[in-house]
N, C-alpha and C positions, 0 to 999 in steps of 0.2 A: 574943748572938752573931751576928756574921754569915757568911753561908755562899754559895758560888757552886755553881749547877748547871750543869753542861754537858750539853746534853740532844742526843741525835743519833737520827736513825732512817734507814730505808732508804728511797731515793727513792720506791718504788712505794707508800708509805703517804701520801705527799704529800697526796693528796686527801682522805683519811679523817683525817688531821691537822688540813688547814685546816677541815675541817666541825666538828670537836671544838672547835677554837679559836674559832669563831665565838660558841659558847655557853660558852666556859669563865668561869669566876670564880674567883680564889684563894680558897681557904677563909679564914676568920678565925683571926687568929694566926699566917699565913703573910703577912708584912708584904714586899713587893715594894720594892726601892730602884731597881732599875733592870734592863732585859730588852733584851737585843740579839739579832738575828737573823745570822747569819754568810750573807753573799749569795753566798758562792762553794760552799755546800754544804748539807747538811741537817743544821744545828746551831743551836741557841739556847743563850745564855748569860742566866741570871737570878743577880741577888745580891739577896739577901733575909735578914731576920732573923725567928728564929722564936720564938714565944712558947711553944711546947711540942712533944712528939714527934708527937702526935697531928694537929697541924697540917701537919707533914712526911708523914706518910702519908695524909691526906687529899689533898694537893696531888700526890703521885706515882703512888698505887696507881690511879688511872684509865686512865692511860697506860702502864702497865708491858707490856700487849701490844704495843705499836708504838714505843715511846722508851725507848732505853738513857739513865738518869740517871746521871751521876756527881757525887757530892756533896764538897765543898771547903770546909773550915773557912776563913774569908779575914779578913785585918786590913790596913787602910790601909797602906801601908808605913811612914812616918812613925812611926807609933804603933808597927808592930812594930819600928823601930829603936831607939826609945827605950825598949820594953820588955826589947830584948835587952841594951842598954846595962848597964840594972840587973843584969842576971844577971853580968855579967863583972867 
């Protein structure tokens, strides 16, 4: 299943976030499909597939002190439309 995280932080944490990100490696089981930075604010978007809940925890827990993470289950729009068509 695919998920999208919207991660936001306070501008005062920019330097700390940058320092940590230089060393960051996503954990096994957290398979990143795409990652984008919002150039107008302190926000990043990550689309990924998870192998298990432990991978999610390993990816998000180290950032809890400086990042707010909103996790959203997502599906490609065409696939979602096909799925909804079968329901009606």
